[in-house]
ROFIRO-180801 format. One record per residue (C-alpha): residue number from 1; residue in three letters; x, y negated, z. Coordinates in Angstrom, 3 decimals. Layout:
BEGIN
(NUM, ALA, (X, Y, Z)) ...
END
This chain:
BEGIN
(1, MET, (45.251, 73.848, 15.187)) (2, TYR, (43.109, 72.449, 12.374)) (3, ILE, (39.367, 72.402, 11.807)) (4, VAL, (37.689, 72.420, 8.401)) (5, TYR, (34.392, 70.695, 7.694)) (6, TYR, (32.190, 71.135, 4.620)) (7, ASP, (29.557, 68.515, 3.818)) (8, SER, (27.613, 70.350, 1.117)) (9, GLY, (24.671, 68.819, -0.745)) (10, THR, (22.452, 69.698, -3.659)) (11, THR, (25.002, 68.851, -6.355)) (12, ASN, (28.260, 67.919, -4.593)) (13, THR, (30.404, 69.327, -1.800)) (14, ARG, (33.110, 67.556, 0.175)) (15, VAL, (35.543, 69.439, 2.384)) (16, TYR, (37.825, 67.886, 4.998)) (17, LEU, (40.865, 69.185, 6.841)) (18, ILE, (40.967, 67.627, 10.306)) (19, LYS, (43.621, 67.629, 13.018)) (20, ASP, (43.558, 65.686, 16.303)) (21, GLY, (40.460, 63.768, 15.183)) (22, MET, (42.025, 62.563, 11.922)) (23, ILE, (41.416, 63.630, 8.325)) (24, THR, (44.649, 65.026, 6.914)) (25, ALA, (43.298, 66.171, 3.534)) (26, ARG, (40.043, 66.151, 1.590)) (27, LEU, (38.578, 67.523, -1.614)) (28, GLU, (35.317, 66.980, -3.528)) (29, ARG, (33.749, 69.061, -6.285)) (30, GLN, (30.480, 69.090, -8.203)) (31, ILE, (29.074, 72.231, -6.664)) (32, GLY, (26.087, 72.652, -4.371)) (33, ALA, (22.848, 74.450, -3.637)) (34, ARG, (21.552, 73.510, -7.088)) (35, ASN, (24.087, 75.830, -8.717)) (36, SER, (22.978, 78.779, -6.583)) (37, ALA, (19.325, 78.023, -7.278)) (38, LEU, (19.856, 77.917, -11.050)) (39, MET, (21.903, 81.134, -11.050)) (40, GLN, (19.714, 82.765, -8.380)) (41, ASP, (22.974, 83.887, -6.792)) (42, ASN, (24.661, 82.054, -3.944)) (43, SER, (28.008, 83.751, -4.587)) (44, VAL, (28.619, 81.025, -7.197)) (45, LEU, (28.591, 78.443, -4.426)) (46, VAL, (30.348, 80.437, -1.705)) (47, ARG, (33.172, 81.505, -4.021)) (48, GLU, (33.807, 77.870, -4.916)) (49, LEU, (33.742, 76.829, -1.253)) (50, ARG, (36.424, 79.406, -0.538)) (51, ASN, (38.453, 78.159, -3.509)) (52, MET, (38.278, 74.609, -2.161)) (53, LEU, (39.641, 75.839, 1.158)) (54, ASP, (42.493, 77.657, -0.585)) (55, VAL, (43.447, 74.468, -2.433)) (56, LEU, (43.432, 72.447, 0.799)) (57, MET, (45.569, 75.010, 2.600)) (58, GLU, (48.055, 75.272, -0.252)) (59, ASP, (48.394, 71.502, -0.604)) (60, SER, (48.788, 71.110, 3.170)) (61, HIS, (51.169, 74.071, 3.540)) (62, ILE, (49.046, 75.789, 6.171)) (63, HIS, (47.507, 79.252, 6.505)) (64, ASN, (44.136, 80.681, 7.469)) (65, GLU, (45.359, 81.414, 11.004)) (66, ASP, (46.145, 77.702, 11.459)) (67, ILE, (42.411, 76.910, 11.235)) (68, ALA, (40.505, 77.207, 14.509)) (69, HIS, (36.991, 76.468, 13.220)) (70, ILE, (35.160, 76.026, 9.929)) (71, TYR, (32.012, 73.907, 10.233)) (72, LEU, (29.395, 73.355, 7.529)) (73, SER, (26.369, 71.079, 7.259)) (74, GLY, (23.854, 69.969, 4.664)) (75, MET, (22.159, 72.110, 2.047)) (76, ILE, (24.409, 75.008, 2.990)) (77, SER, (21.636, 76.109, 5.393)) (78, CYS, (18.835, 76.051, 2.786)) (79, PRO, (17.599, 79.153, 0.927)) (80, SER, (19.924, 78.397, -2.002)) (81, GLY, (22.923, 77.669, 0.214)) (82, LEU, (25.052, 80.075, 2.216)) (83, VAL, (22.333, 81.385, 4.532)) (84, GLU, (18.907, 79.992, 5.405)) (85, ILE, (18.680, 78.528, 8.900)) (86, GLU, (15.444, 77.010, 10.172)) (87, HIS, (15.480, 73.288, 10.858)) (88, LEU, (15.832, 72.163, 14.464)) (89, PRO, (12.661, 70.378, 15.701)) (90, VAL, (12.914, 66.833, 17.053)) (91, PRO, (13.735, 65.371, 19.514)) (92, VAL, (17.444, 65.993, 18.953)) (93, ASP, (20.460, 64.385, 20.599)) (94, TRP, (24.096, 65.186, 19.858)) (95, LYS, (24.312, 67.772, 22.628)) (96, LYS, (21.256, 69.661, 21.376)) (97, LEU, (22.679, 69.633, 17.840)) (98, ARG, (26.015, 70.942, 19.112)) (99, ASP, (24.342, 73.676, 21.137)) (100, SER, (22.289, 74.741, 18.086)) (101, ILE, (25.264, 75.439, 15.819)) (102, VAL, (24.815, 78.898, 14.269)) (103, CYS, (27.769, 81.287, 13.944)) (104, TYR, (27.632, 83.282, 10.710)) (105, GLU, (29.974, 86.096, 9.721)) (106, GLU, (30.772, 85.578, 6.049)) (107, GLU, (32.349, 88.831, 4.866)) (108, ARG, (32.554, 88.397, 1.094)) (109, PHE, (34.873, 85.434, 0.552)) (110, PHE, (35.896, 83.783, 3.822)) (111, LYS, (36.003, 86.998, 5.856)) (112, ARG, (35.657, 85.054, 9.088)) (113, THR, (33.100, 83.245, 11.252)) (114, LEU, (31.592, 80.074, 9.809)) (115, GLU, (29.770, 77.616, 12.091)) (116, ILE, (26.692, 76.050, 10.498)) (117, ILE, (25.035, 72.864, 11.751)) (118, PRO, (21.252, 73.104, 11.215)) (119, GLY, (19.030, 70.453, 9.689)) (120, ILE, (16.236, 68.696, 11.589)) (121, LYS, (12.456, 68.602, 11.084)) (122, THR, (9.417, 66.946, 12.655)) (123, VAL, (7.342, 70.076, 13.275)) (124, PRO, (7.891, 72.932, 15.758)) (125, TYR, (9.598, 76.207, 14.933)) (126, ASN, (7.470, 78.476, 12.734)) (127, ALA, (4.821, 75.762, 12.336)) (128, GLN, (1.979, 76.640, 9.980)) (129, VAL, (1.546, 73.724, 7.540)) (130, ILE, (-1.506, 73.337, 5.313)) (131, PRO, (-1.881, 70.786, 2.497)) (132, GLU, (-3.952, 68.501, 4.719)) (133, THR, (-1.136, 68.289, 7.312)) (134, ALA, (1.837, 68.227, 4.932)) (135, ASP, (2.135, 64.457, 5.411)) (136, ARG, (3.277, 65.079, 8.984)) (137, VAL, (6.347, 67.017, 7.887)) (138, ASN, (9.694, 65.262, 7.477)) (139, MET, (13.065, 66.952, 7.287)) (140, MET, (16.740, 66.435, 6.611)) (141, ARG, (19.770, 68.597, 5.992)) (142, GLY, (23.092, 66.803, 6.313)) (143, GLU, (21.880, 63.351, 7.290)) (144, GLU, (21.431, 64.425, 10.920)) (145, ILE, (25.183, 64.591, 11.434)) (146, GLU, (25.592, 61.212, 9.718)) (147, VAL, (23.216, 59.733, 12.294)) (148, PHE, (25.580, 60.665, 15.102)) (149, GLY, (28.488, 59.364, 13.060)) (150, VAL, (26.755, 55.997, 12.863)) (151, LEU, (26.115, 56.035, 16.609)) (152, ARG, (29.734, 56.974, 17.329)) (153, GLY, (30.850, 53.731, 15.714)) (154, ASN, (27.932, 51.582, 16.898)) (155, HIS, (27.361, 52.305, 20.580)) (156, ASP, (24.862, 49.460, 20.960)) (157, LEU, (22.406, 51.479, 18.851)) (158, GLU, (22.462, 54.176, 21.546)) (159, GLN, (20.554, 51.842, 23.845)) (160, GLY, (16.815, 51.315, 23.450)) (161, THR, (14.785, 51.636, 20.260)) (162, ALA, (16.203, 51.333, 16.758)) (163, VAL, (15.406, 52.522, 13.239)) (164, LEU, (18.296, 53.806, 11.133)) (165, ILE, (18.020, 53.841, 7.339)) (166, LEU, (20.248, 56.237, 5.375)) (167, PRO, (19.816, 55.265, 1.696)) (168, GLY, (20.409, 57.856, -0.978)) (169, SER, (18.697, 60.086, -3.503)) (170, HIS, (16.349, 60.896, -0.622)) (171, THR, (16.345, 57.950, 1.753)) (172, GLN, (15.956, 59.088, 5.331)) (173, ALA, (14.706, 56.817, 8.109)) (174, VAL, (15.297, 57.872, 11.707)) (175, LEU, (13.640, 56.615, 14.869)) (176, LEU, (16.207, 56.447, 17.678)) (177, GLU, (15.472, 56.212, 21.386)) (178, ASP, (18.586, 55.826, 23.530)) (179, GLY, (20.669, 57.647, 20.948)) (180, CYS, (18.219, 60.539, 20.500)) (181, ILE, (16.509, 61.312, 17.175)) (182, LYS, (12.813, 61.112, 18.007)) (183, ASP, (11.258, 61.052, 14.539)) (184, ILE, (12.092, 61.088, 10.827)) (185, SER, (10.548, 59.570, 7.706)) (186, SER, (11.753, 61.239, 4.492)) (187, ASN, (11.384, 59.361, 1.206)) (188, ILE, (12.496, 59.623, -2.396)) (189, THR, (14.291, 56.535, -3.732)) (190, GLY, (17.559, 57.129, -5.569)) (191, GLU, (16.137, 59.925, -7.690)) (192, LEU, (13.048, 57.835, -8.403)) (193, PHE, (15.244, 54.919, -9.469)) (194, LYS, (17.154, 57.243, -11.805)) (195, ALA, (13.931, 58.608, -13.275)) (196, VAL, (12.631, 55.090, -13.979)) (197, VAL, (15.911, 54.080, -15.614)) (198, CYS, (16.441, 57.234, -17.675)) (199, GLU, (12.941, 58.392, -18.544)) (200, THR, (10.825, 55.239, -19.048)) (201, ILE, (10.953, 52.107, -21.153)) (202, LEU, (11.496, 50.149, -17.937)) (203, GLY, (15.122, 51.269, -18.075)) (204, ALA, (15.699, 48.795, -20.907)) (205, SER, (14.746, 45.962, -18.558)) (206, ILE, (17.419, 46.721, -15.956)) (207, THR, (20.285, 48.141, -18.017)) (208, GLY, (23.345, 46.019, -18.680)) (209, GLU, (27.020, 45.518, -17.951)) (210, GLU, (26.574, 42.619, -15.546)) (211, GLU, (27.856, 43.278, -12.016)) (212, TRP, (25.078, 44.012, -9.564)) (213, GLU, (24.021, 41.154, -7.322)) (214, ILE, (20.846, 41.251, -5.269)) (215, ASP, (18.392, 38.350, -5.338)) (216, GLU, (16.547, 38.676, -2.030)) (217, GLY, (13.656, 36.536, -3.236)) (218, MET, (13.020, 38.936, -6.126)) (219, VAL, (13.281, 41.913, -3.779)) (220, CYS, (10.480, 40.348, -1.762)) (221, LEU, (8.446, 39.645, -4.896)) (222, GLY, (8.648, 43.330, -5.784)) (223, ALA, (7.467, 44.265, -2.297)) (224, PHE, (4.679, 41.665, -2.418)) (225, ASN, (3.390, 42.920, -5.773)) (226, ALA, (3.532, 46.544, -4.616)) (227, HIS, (1.331, 45.651, -1.651)) (228, LEU, (-1.022, 43.478, -3.730)) (229, HIS, (-1.334, 45.514, -6.931)) (230, GLY, (-0.173, 49.010, -5.980)) (231, PHE, (2.936, 50.903, -7.027)) (232, ASN, (2.068, 51.556, -10.696)) (233, ARG, (1.085, 47.996, -11.549)) (234, ALA, (4.035, 46.573, -9.624)) (235, LEU, (6.381, 48.739, -11.682)) (236, TYR, (4.798, 47.601, -14.941)) (237, ILE, (5.300, 43.960, -13.979)) (238, LEU, (9.046, 44.632, -14.290)) (239, ARG, (8.538, 44.868, -18.058)) (240, ILE, (6.561, 41.629, -18.077)) (241, LEU, (9.413, 39.894, -16.231)) (242, ASP, (11.726, 40.961, -19.044)) (243, LEU, (9.502, 40.068, -22.000)) (244, PHE, (7.682, 36.943, -20.798)) (245, THR, (9.874, 35.213, -18.212)) (246, GLU, (13.399, 33.882, -17.848)) (247, ALA, (14.175, 36.318, -15.001)) (248, SER, (17.829, 37.385, -15.226)) (249, LEU, (19.030, 40.978, -15.382)) (250, ASN, (19.929, 41.023, -11.695)) (251, GLN, (16.641, 39.389, -10.759)) (252, ARG, (14.816, 42.201, -12.557)) (253, ARG, (16.999, 44.797, -10.874)) (254, SER, (16.270, 43.213, -7.515)) (255, TYR, (12.550, 43.225, -8.243)) (256, LEU, (12.631, 46.967, -8.954)) (257, GLU, (14.524, 47.626, -5.714)) (258, GLY, (11.835, 45.717, -3.862)) (259, VAL, (9.073, 47.828, -5.390)) (260, LEU, (10.847, 51.082, -4.553)) (261, ASN, (12.105, 50.284, -1.064)) (262, THR, (8.961, 48.676, 0.296)) (263, GLY, (7.522, 52.183, 0.214)) (264, VAL, (10.259, 53.279, 2.613)) (265, MET, (9.444, 50.437, 4.997)) (266, ASP, (5.707, 51.090, 4.861)) (267, ALA, (6.302, 54.788, 5.549)) (268, VAL, (8.543, 53.896, 8.502)) (269, MET, (5.862, 51.711, 10.072)) (270, GLU, (3.200, 54.375, 9.600)) (271, ALA, (5.278, 57.365, 10.721)) (272, PHE, (6.849, 55.661, 13.720)) (273, GLY, (3.721, 53.861, 14.914)) (274, LEU, (5.163, 50.409, 14.226)) (275, LYS, (2.333, 48.978, 12.128)) (276, GLY, (1.502, 46.515, 14.886)) (277, ILE, (4.689, 44.513, 14.296)) (278, ARG, (3.512, 43.282, 10.904)) (279, ASN, (0.101, 42.109, 9.729)) (280, GLN, (-1.110, 41.709, 6.179)) (281, THR, (0.418, 38.271, 5.816)) (282, GLY, (3.822, 39.459, 6.941)) (283, GLN, (3.933, 37.439, 10.144)) (284, ASP, (5.629, 38.699, 13.291)) (285, ASN, (3.027, 40.211, 15.592)) (286, GLY, (5.211, 41.904, 18.164)) (287, PRO, (8.701, 42.764, 19.361)) (288, VAL, (11.595, 42.731, 16.922)) (289, ILE, (12.874, 46.231, 16.128)) (290, ARG, (16.498, 46.729, 15.135)) (291, LEU, (16.802, 48.195, 11.631)) (292, ALA, (20.299, 49.547, 11.010)) (293, VAL, (21.126, 50.212, 7.341)) (294, ALA, (23.985, 52.635, 6.682)) (295, GLY, (24.383, 51.768, 3.026)) (296, ASP, (26.601, 49.762, 0.727)) (297, ARG, (26.474, 45.992, 0.289)) (298, ILE, (23.677, 46.246, -2.295)) (299, GLN, (21.455, 48.345, -0.046)) (300, GLN, (22.096, 46.107, 2.926)) (301, LYS, (21.079, 43.006, 0.977)) (302, ILE, (17.907, 44.734, -0.194)) (303, TYR, (16.798, 45.489, 3.355)) (304, HIS, (17.966, 42.124, 4.640)) (305, GLY, (15.654, 40.477, 2.120)) (306, LEU, (12.744, 42.736, 3.030)) (307, CYS, (13.175, 42.101, 6.762)) (308, ARG, (13.619, 38.366, 6.317)) (309, LYS, (10.274, 37.820, 4.622)) (310, GLU, (8.085, 40.887, 4.163)) (311, TYR, (8.893, 42.705, 7.418)) (312, PRO, (9.898, 40.034, 9.940)) (313, GLY, (9.196, 42.385, 12.834)) (314, PHE, (12.513, 44.079, 12.002)) (315, HIS, (16.006, 42.677, 12.467)) (316, MET, (18.393, 44.180, 9.911)) (317, ILE, (21.818, 45.270, 11.163)) (318, PRO, (24.446, 46.395, 8.611)) (319, VAL, (26.555, 49.397, 9.604)) (320, SER, (29.545, 50.694, 7.658)) (321, PRO, (31.886, 53.637, 8.198)) (322, VAL, (35.386, 53.155, 9.507)) (323, LYS, (37.939, 53.169, 6.672)) (324, ASP, (38.698, 56.716, 5.476)) (325, MET, (36.270, 58.175, 8.033)) (326, PRO, (32.856, 59.046, 6.509)) (327, PHE, (29.819, 59.031, 8.788)) (328, SER, (29.540, 62.801, 8.356)) (329, VAL, (33.044, 63.507, 9.665)) (330, SER, (32.618, 60.984, 12.461)) (331, GLY, (29.346, 62.702, 13.366)) (332, LEU, (31.056, 66.084, 13.539)) (333, LEU, (33.674, 64.660, 15.892)) (334, ARG, (30.884, 63.169, 18.004)) (335, ILE, (28.983, 66.402, 18.476)) (336, LEU, (32.248, 68.217, 19.233)) (337, GLY, (32.733, 65.812, 22.112)) (338, SER, (35.113, 63.235, 20.623)) (339, VAL, (33.644, 59.871, 21.714)) 
END
């Protein structure tokens, strides 16, 4: 028997056909919760999800009765997804996530039971949040299963304390204690980078055909200036680097990454109570915390540079998915009991 897994985001959905712990087919389309929100009708999304399944089955020469389970995670559980499901409060380990899967009878297009993996949040069920306490709320939909995919391939992170960074449009940082998600820090990075590039004059200072290479020293300069001058001024200095210095294109790109990602690190220290491991001069004041970065080579170099100089209380550990096995799929296998 096969299982099907949908990893559905705001703008893109990936679907995988899995048998005996291996991906046998996959498909990706530009469809997500954003489409339902714009149309104010989630049938646009659900119809396309069903179509993706039909394509997978046809290409793989299987039938609906050959599929034992259909699992979904990500924005599928938000108000603009398939059905709204409240986030699961932390702490959350893989067993709690598995036991919280919601069975939903989808009668319009799938005409069968779908099993939805909920997101995670840092406040209790039905918590009443006011503006003055909004800073205590962090949440994720989709990244939670990636966390357990990372742990499935990096068992050493299941022991003791570690911070896991999941870079993306919304970079999520997770505090892990013996493999359990204890806390979350949600940040905006990728979308902010895109806004700077596409909607401000600063885009002219980092646009070019040259292959991306990270200069860790410039990453640290961006972080240093953000701490010294504040975010707005630090951003403006990017333009000065272009007009008044000999800084190369990749040095300017690296500087911008430093400005943007130091905010993630500062938020991590504040949210997770780790401020004591770094003082204002950046010197190590306490135990070294493992910082695992589940990103590409560029993202890993950015955080390596930050940890080497600006945040020496952290030791950066690069983590990468196994070939042809995304963290999300690996995480699904983990919560289903496949070690």
